[in-house]
C-alpha positions as CSV (number, residue, x, y, z in Angstrom):
1,M,178.7,123.5,50.0
2,K,178.8,123.8,53.9
3,R,176.3,126.9,53.6
4,K,174.1,124.7,51.4
5,I,174.2,121.9,53.9
6,F,173.6,124.1,56.9
7,Y,170.3,125.7,55.1
8,G,169.3,122.2,54.0
9,V,169.4,121.2,57.7
10,L,167.8,124.1,59.1
11,I,165.0,123.7,56.6
12,F,164.4,120.2,57.7
13,L,164.5,121.1,61.3
14,V,161.8,123.9,60.5
15,I,159.7,121.6,58.6
16,A,160.0,118.6,61.7
17,L,159.1,121.4,64.1
18,V,155.9,122.7,62.3
19,V,155.0,119.3,61.9
20,I,155.5,118.3,65.4
21,G,154.0,121.6,66.6
22,A,150.8,120.8,64.5
23,Y,150.6,117.0,66.0
24,I,150.6,118.4,69.4
25,Y,148.2,121.2,68.7
26,N,145.8,118.6,67.2
27,L,146.4,116.3,69.8
28,F,145.7,119.2,72.3
29,N,142.4,120.0,70.6
30,S,141.8,116.6,70.4
31,F,142.1,115.9,74.0
32,E,140.1,119.2,74.7
33,Q,137.2,118.0,72.5
34,G,137.4,114.4,73.8
35,V,137.1,115.8,77.3
36,S,134.3,118.0,76.4
37,D,132.3,115.4,74.4
38,S,132.4,112.8,77.5
39,F,132.0,115.5,80.4
40,E,128.7,115.2,82.3
41,A,128.4,117.3,85.3
42,T,126.2,116.1,88.4
43,D,124.0,118.7,90.2
44,R,126.4,119.3,93.2
45,D,129.4,121.6,93.3
46,R,131.2,119.2,95.6
47,S,130.5,116.4,98.4
48,E,128.3,117.4,101.3
49,L,131.2,115.5,103.3
50,R,133.7,118.2,101.9
51,L,133.8,121.7,103.8
52,D,136.0,123.1,101.0
53,D,136.9,122.9,97.3
54,I,139.9,120.8,96.6
55,D,142.7,121.0,93.8
56,P,143.5,117.6,92.5
57,S,146.8,119.0,91.5
58,L,147.5,119.5,95.3
59,D,145.0,117.6,97.4
60,S,144.3,113.9,97.9
61,F,140.8,113.0,96.3
62,T,138.3,110.4,95.1
63,V,137.2,109.2,91.8
64,L,134.4,106.6,91.7
65,I,134.8,104.0,88.8
66,L,131.4,102.8,87.7
67,G,131.7,100.0,85.2
68,I,127.8,99.5,83.6
69,D,126.8,96.6,81.3
70,E,126.0,98.5,78.2
71,S,126.5,98.2,74.7
72,E,125.2,99.7,71.5
73,S,123.1,96.6,70.6
74,R,121.4,96.5,74.0
75,K,120.4,100.2,73.8
76,E,118.9,100.0,70.5
77,K,117.1,96.7,70.9
78,D,115.2,98.3,73.8
79,G,115.4,101.9,73.3
80,L,117.2,102.1,76.8
81,S,119.9,105.0,77.7
82,S,123.0,104.9,79.8
83,E,120.9,105.7,82.8
84,D,118.7,102.6,82.5
85,F,121.6,100.4,83.3
86,R,122.9,98.9,86.7
87,T,126.5,99.0,87.6
88,D,128.3,95.8,87.5
89,T,131.6,97.4,88.8
90,M,131.9,99.8,91.4
91,I,135.6,101.1,92.6
92,L,136.2,103.8,94.8
93,A,140.0,104.9,94.1
94,T,141.4,107.4,96.5
95,F,144.5,109.0,95.5
96,D,146.9,109.6,98.4
97,K,149.4,112.4,97.1
98,T,151.6,112.2,100.0
99,Q,152.4,108.5,99.8
100,D,152.0,108.4,96.0
101,E,149.6,105.6,96.4
102,V,146.0,104.8,95.1
103,K,143.9,102.9,97.5
104,L,141.0,101.0,95.4
105,V,137.8,99.8,97.0
106,S,135.8,97.2,95.4
107,I,132.0,97.4,96.4
108,P,130.1,94.3,95.5
109,R,127.3,95.1,93.5
110,D,124.5,93.7,95.8
111,T,125.7,95.5,98.8
112,L,122.7,96.8,101.0
113,A,123.0,100.5,101.1
114,Y,121.1,103.7,101.7
115,F,119.9,106.0,98.9
116,P,119.6,109.6,100.2
117,E,117.5,110.4,97.0
118,N,114.7,107.7,97.6
119,N,115.0,107.3,101.2
120,Y,115.4,103.5,101.4
121,Y,117.9,100.9,101.5
122,D,118.4,98.8,98.4
123,K,121.2,97.1,96.2
124,I,124.1,99.6,95.8
125,T,123.9,98.4,91.9
126,H,120.4,100.0,91.4
127,A,122.0,103.4,92.4
128,H,122.9,104.4,89.1
129,R,119.7,103.2,87.3
130,E,117.4,105.0,89.9
131,N,119.5,108.1,89.9
132,G,122.6,108.2,87.5
133,P,126.1,108.6,88.7
134,E,125.3,111.4,91.3
135,G,122.9,108.5,93.0
136,S,126.0,106.0,93.1
137,M,128.1,108.7,94.6
138,R,125.7,109.6,97.4
139,A,125.0,105.8,98.0
140,V,128.9,105.0,98.4
141,E,129.0,108.4,100.6
142,S,126.4,107.1,102.8
143,L,128.0,103.4,102.8
144,L,131.6,104.7,103.7
145,N,131.0,108.2,105.0
146,V,133.9,109.2,102.7
147,P,133.3,112.0,100.3
148,V,133.0,111.1,96.7
149,D,134.9,113.9,94.5
150,F,134.6,112.8,91.2
151,Y,133.1,110.0,88.8
152,V,134.1,108.1,85.8
153,R,131.3,105.9,83.9
154,V,132.6,103.3,81.5
155,N,130.5,100.9,79.4
156,M,131.7,97.6,77.9
157,T,132.8,98.6,74.5
158,A,135.5,101.0,76.2
159,V,137.0,98.3,78.3
160,V,137.2,96.5,74.6
161,D,138.7,99.5,73.0
162,M,140.9,100.7,75.4
163,V,142.7,97.3,76.1
164,D,142.9,97.0,71.9
165,A,144.3,100.8,71.7
166,L,147.1,99.9,74.3
167,G,148.0,96.6,72.3
168,G,146.4,94.0,74.6
169,V,147.4,93.5,78.5
170,E,148.9,90.8,79.9
171,F,146.6,89.0,82.6
172,D,146.8,85.6,84.7
173,V,143.5,84.2,83.7
174,P,142.1,82.1,86.9
175,F,140.5,79.3,85.2
176,D,138.9,78.1,81.9
177,M,136.2,80.7,80.7
178,N,133.4,81.1,77.9
179,E,131.7,83.9,78.1
180,P,129.1,85.9,75.7
181,N,131.2,88.8,73.8
182,Q,130.1,92.4,74.2
183,L,127.3,92.1,71.5
184,D,126.1,88.9,73.0
185,K,126.3,87.6,69.5
186,G,129.1,85.1,70.3
187,R,131.4,83.4,72.6
188,I,134.9,84.3,74.2
189,E,136.9,81.1,75.2
190,L,140.0,81.2,77.2
191,E,142.0,78.8,79.2
192,A,143.3,79.3,82.3
193,G,147.0,80.8,82.7
194,V,149.1,83.9,82.1
195,Q,148.4,85.4,78.6
196,E,148.2,88.5,76.7
197,L,144.3,89.6,76.3
198,N,142.6,91.8,73.6
199,G,140.0,94.0,74.1
200,E,137.1,91.2,74.2
201,E,139.0,88.4,75.9
202,A,139.5,91.3,78.9
203,L,136.0,92.1,78.9
204,A,135.1,88.5,79.1
205,V,137.6,88.1,82.3
206,V,136.1,90.9,84.1
207,R,132.3,90.2,83.5
208,S,132.6,86.3,84.5
209,R,131.3,84.9,87.6
210,R,129.8,81.4,86.2
211,V,132.7,79.4,88.1
212,D,133.4,81.7,91.3
213,T,131.2,84.5,92.8
214,D,130.6,88.1,92.3
215,L,133.4,88.9,94.8
216,G,135.7,86.7,92.7
217,R,134.8,88.9,90.1
218,G,135.4,92.0,92.0
219,Q,139.1,90.7,92.8
220,R,139.5,90.6,88.9
221,Q,138.2,93.7,88.1
222,L,140.5,95.4,90.4
223,E,143.6,93.5,88.9
224,M,142.2,94.4,85.5
225,V,142.0,98.0,86.4
226,Q,145.8,97.9,87.7
227,K,146.8,96.0,84.5
228,I,145.2,98.9,82.4
229,L,146.4,101.8,84.1
230,G,150.0,100.2,84.1
231,K,150.1,99.4,80.4
232,A,148.6,103.0,79.7
233,K,151.6,104.6,81.7
234,T,154.3,102.7,79.3
235,T,156.4,104.6,76.3
236,G,154.5,102.8,73.7
237,A,151.1,103.7,75.0
238,L,152.0,107.4,74.4
239,T,152.1,106.7,70.6
240,K,148.4,105.6,70.8
241,L,147.1,109.0,72.8
242,D,145.0,109.8,70.0
243,D,143.4,106.4,70.0
244,L,142.8,106.7,73.6
245,I,141.3,110.0,73.4
246,E,138.9,108.8,71.1
247,V,138.0,105.8,73.4
248,V,137.2,107.9,76.2
249,A,135.3,110.6,74.2
250,D,132.9,107.8,72.6
251,N,132.6,105.4,75.3
252,T,132.8,107.0,79.0
253,K,131.3,109.9,81.4
254,H,132.8,112.0,83.9
255,D,132.5,115.2,85.7
256,M,136.2,116.4,85.6
257,S,137.5,119.4,83.4
258,S,140.5,118.9,81.0
259,K,142.3,120.9,83.7
260,E,142.0,118.3,86.4
261,I,142.4,115.5,83.9
262,R,145.7,117.1,83.0
263,S,146.7,117.3,86.2
264,L,145.7,113.7,87.3
265,A,147.7,112.4,84.1
266,A,150.7,114.5,84.8
267,Y,150.6,113.3,88.2
268,Y,150.3,109.6,87.6
269,S,152.8,109.8,84.8
270,F,155.6,111.4,86.5
271,N,155.4,109.4,89.7
272,D,155.9,106.2,90.6
273,I,152.5,105.0,91.9
274,E,151.7,102.1,93.8
275,F,148.0,100.6,94.0
276,D,146.7,99.1,97.5
277,T,143.3,97.3,97.1
278,T,140.6,95.7,99.0
279,Q,137.1,94.4,98.6
280,L,134.4,95.0,101.2
281,R,133.6,91.9,103.2
282,G,130.4,90.7,104.3
283,D,127.8,88.2,104.6
284,D,124.9,86.7,102.7
285,F,121.7,87.9,103.6
286,W,118.1,87.2,102.1
287,F,115.1,89.5,102.6
288,Q,112.5,87.7,104.1
289,G,109.7,90.0,102.5
290,N,110.5,88.7,98.9
291,G,113.3,86.5,98.9
292,A,115.8,89.1,97.6
293,Y,119.4,88.3,98.1
294,F,121.9,91.1,99.3
295,Y,125.3,91.5,100.4
296,W,125.4,92.5,104.1
297,A,128.7,94.7,104.6
298,N,130.7,93.8,107.5
299,E,130.6,96.6,109.9
300,E,133.8,96.1,111.1
301,H,135.5,96.6,108.0
302,L,133.3,99.5,106.8
303,Y,134.6,101.3,109.7
304,L,138.3,100.4,109.3
305,V,138.2,101.4,105.5
306,S,136.2,104.9,106.2
307,K,138.8,105.5,108.9
308,K,141.9,105.0,106.5
309,L,140.2,107.1,103.7
310,R,139.3,109.9,105.7
311,E,142.8,109.9,107.2
312,I,144.4,110.0,103.6
313,L,142.0,112.7,102.7
314,E,142.7,114.6,106.1
315,L,139.4,114.6,107.5
316,E,138.4,113.9,111.0
317,E,138.6,110.4,112.4
318,P,135.0,108.7,111.9
319,E,132.9,107.7,115.0
320,P,131.4,104.2,114.0
321,Y,127.8,105.9,113.9
322,D,128.8,108.0,111.4
323,L,128.2,105.2,109.2
324,M,124.4,104.7,108.7
325,N,124.8,100.8,108.2
326,I,126.6,100.3,111.7
327,R,124.3,102.9,113.1
328,L,121.0,101.4,111.9
329,S,122.1,98.0,111.5
330,D,119.5,96.3,113.6
331,Y,116.7,98.1,111.8
332,I,117.5,98.0,108.2
333,V,114.4,96.9,106.2
334,P,115.1,96.9,102.4
335,Y,112.7,99.2,100.2
336,Q,111.1,100.9,103.3
337,Y,111.3,104.5,103.7
338,V,113.5,105.6,106.6
339,D,111.7,107.7,109.3
340,D,113.5,111.1,110.0
341,Y,114.1,109.9,113.7
342,Y,116.5,107.1,112.7
343,L,117.9,109.2,110.0
344,D,118.7,112.4,112.3
345,E,118.3,111.4,115.8
346,F,118.7,107.7,116.7
347,V,122.1,106.4,118.3
348,P,122.2,102.9,119.7
349,E,122.9,102.5,123.6
350,T,125.6,100.2,122.9
351,E,129.1,100.6,121.1
352,P,129.9,98.4,118.3
353,Y,131.9,95.1,119.3
354,F,134.8,96.2,117.4
355,M,135.1,99.4,119.5
356,R,135.1,98.0,122.9
357,E,138.3,98.3,125.1
358,G,140.5,95.3,124.7
359,F,139.3,94.2,121.0
360,E,141.9,93.6,118.8
361,S,140.9,93.7,115.1
362,T,142.0,90.6,112.6
363,L,141.3,93.1,109.5
364,G,144.5,95.4,109.9
365,D,143.8,98.6,108.7
366,G,141.0,97.5,105.9
367,F,143.6,97.2,103.5
368,D,146.6,95.5,104.7
369,I,144.7,92.3,106.0
370,P,146.9,89.4,107.5
371,E,146.9,86.3,105.7
372,N,145.6,84.2,108.4
373,N,142.1,86.1,108.0
374,P,141.1,84.9,104.7
375,E,137.9,86.5,103.0
376,D,135.2,83.6,103.6
377,S,132.3,85.3,102.6
378,I,130.6,83.6,99.5
379,E,128.1,85.2,97.7
380,G,124.8,83.1,98.0
381,E,124.1,82.4,94.6
382,E,124.2,79.2,92.8
383,N,127.1,78.1,89.9
384,I,124.8,78.8,86.9
385,E,126.4,75.9,84.9
386,S,125.1,73.8,87.5
387,S,121.9,75.4,89.0
388,E,118.9,74.4,86.6
389,E,115.8,74.1,87.8
390,P,114.6,70.3,88.4
391,D,110.9,69.7,87.6
392,G,110.2,73.1,88.0
393,E,111.5,73.3,91.8
394,G,113.5,76.3,93.1
395,V,117.2,76.7,93.1
396,P,118.4,74.7,96.6
397,Q,119.2,77.4,99.3
398,Q,123.0,77.8,100.1
399,E,123.6,76.4,103.7
400,D,125.8,79.4,104.6
401,T,123.2,82.2,105.7
402,T,125.2,84.0,108.3
403,K,123.4,87.6,108.4
404,E,120.0,87.7,110.8
405,P,119.4,91.3,111.3
406,A,116.7,92.6,113.6
407,G,115.2,89.0,114.1
408,Q,114.2,88.5,110.4
409,G,115.7,84.9,110.6
410,I,117.1,83.0,107.5
411,P,115.0,82.7,104.3
412,Q,112.5,79.6,104.2
413,E,113.8,76.4,102.8
414,G,114.1,76.1,99.0
415,A,114.3,80.2,98.5
416,T,115.5,81.0,95.2
417,T,118.4,83.4,95.3
418,E,119.3,86.1,92.4
419,E,121.8,85.9,89.8
420,D,121.4,88.9,87.8
421,N,125.2,89.2,86.3
422,Y,124.1,89.0,82.9
423,W,121.6,91.3,81.0
424,D,118.0,90.4,80.5
425,P,116.6,91.6,77.3
426,E,113.2,91.8,78.9
427,D,114.5,94.8,81.0
428,G,118.2,95.3,79.7
429,N,119.1,94.9,83.3
430,G,118.8,91.6,84.6
431,S,120.1,88.0,84.0
432,E,119.9,85.8,80.8
433,G,120.2,82.8,83.0
434,I,118.2,84.2,85.8
435,Q,116.2,81.3,87.8
436,E,112.2,82.1,87.7
437,E,111.0,82.3,91.3
438,S,107.7,81.0,92.6
439,T,106.4,83.4,95.5
440,E,104.9,80.4,96.8
441,Q,108.2,79.5,98.3
442,Y,107.7,82.3,100.8
443,N,104.9,82.2,103.1
444,Y,103.9,86.1,103.2
445,E,100.6,85.5,105.7
446,D,103.3,84.3,108.0
447,S,103.2,87.2,110.6
448,T,106.6,88.3,112.5
449,E,106.4,91.2,115.3
450,Q,109.5,92.6,114.0
451,Y,107.8,93.4,110.5
452,N,104.2,93.2,111.3
453,N,104.1,91.0,108.1
454,E,100.4,90.1,108.1
455,Q,99.2,91.8,104.7
456,A,99.4,90.1,101.3
457,P,102.4,91.1,99.3
458,G,101.1,94.0,97.5
459,E,100.2,95.7,101.1
460,Y,103.0,94.8,102.9
461,Y,104.6,98.0,102.6
462,E,101.5,100.3,103.2
463,E,101.8,100.1,107.0
464,S,104.6,101.8,109.0
465,T,106.7,99.1,111.1
466,E,106.9,99.5,114.9
467,E,110.8,99.2,114.6
468,F,111.8,101.3,111.9
469,G,109.1,104.1,111.8
470,G,109.0,104.2,107.8
471,T,106.1,103.9,105.3
472,G,106.3,101.6,102.5
473,N,107.4,102.0,98.9
474,N,105.3,99.8,96.9
475,D,107.1,100.5,93.4
476,I,110.5,99.5,94.5
477,Y,109.1,96.4,96.4
478,D,107.2,95.3,93.1
479,R,110.4,96.0,91.0
480,A,112.6,94.0,93.6
481,Q,109.9,91.3,93.2
482,N,110.3,91.0,89.6
483,E,114.2,90.8,90.0
484,V,114.5,88.0,92.2
């Protein structure tokens, strides 16, 4: 009798091991297939800011998280590909292996940055549309002087499906929201307060900026990334690995090998990781050439963030003028080609104010910023719900115009600012609620010594400026006019 029981138990264990083994084998194959399906290499082996290859299992490294406002309905309607969309979310994650910490830097989508492939300055959100994920990686590198080792691109469906696969996430919704769903065919209504969000609701939270600004949305996106990663680490989520793998395979792209992803997953699963976040500070800035709105990143904060991240990555401490936005601060002209002299040789005669002897920064190390120094930059865009154009007039100009580089001056009275949070069926990338701009608001015939602006708009960029030495880029200028 005992022998029969023994053999019965043995047979049960063998069957259980076979089933478990088959599941693990299938899960492994699914993982490998998911990684393969979502893999999209860039044209470079490693960042030009790296001297040597890195091993994510041993070294600290960076991953650029790109969120694009893409859905199947939008792609099908206008025949668009993923590369045709701009990035609504751009977060640089730096994994600090020595401190078991992840530094998250949110970069506002309208940040003025240099595009190496195009040789001009534009909104960093346009880098993906112009040059794909690698274009975004290079734009971030030129902005922060920090190597971007890997990227992950996520679309709207990925956010919805991932949160649903995890069984939802708990989140403190800061205010009442009424947002379109991922298909733009319905509405998601949420009340303020702590609550469990499903996928569509989580997407609404990270897309919304109808009440606050793009800076507020960026902060919510940082918080949501932490919530999703935290939920993915729980024991219950481990039973849904196959669902998560399917989400990744169907709705994300990345340039990491399966070995690198397994190493990252193991590191994150078996260590108590803490998150430290910051969002680039800056000022509102309108380009006088066509009235386009930009976010001008604070140079002191750029330098502090660069310094901290390079320290984590065990790279040399940066010089302030290693960062292009600091070195060319007085000479940046959006959409204009940059002369080789300014790229390779020009160095300002005076050092930045934050490097002068005796200066004490109020921004800490760029991450741990004292509470007595609150974020006071508000993106210069009207509340969509209250910014209707009366009698065809433009949206009133915000009073707080703070950045005035290279003698450009503030925008003229009545300037219309850009609101391109929501997708525009006309081009797949703009805003459903975007205000129409009349170019008559801007007097292109007013000449300024700084920009030689004596031509008509179509001719404006054909002439080199005395200050910047570049030549014009009419294509990007015309496109920018259409997006204002």
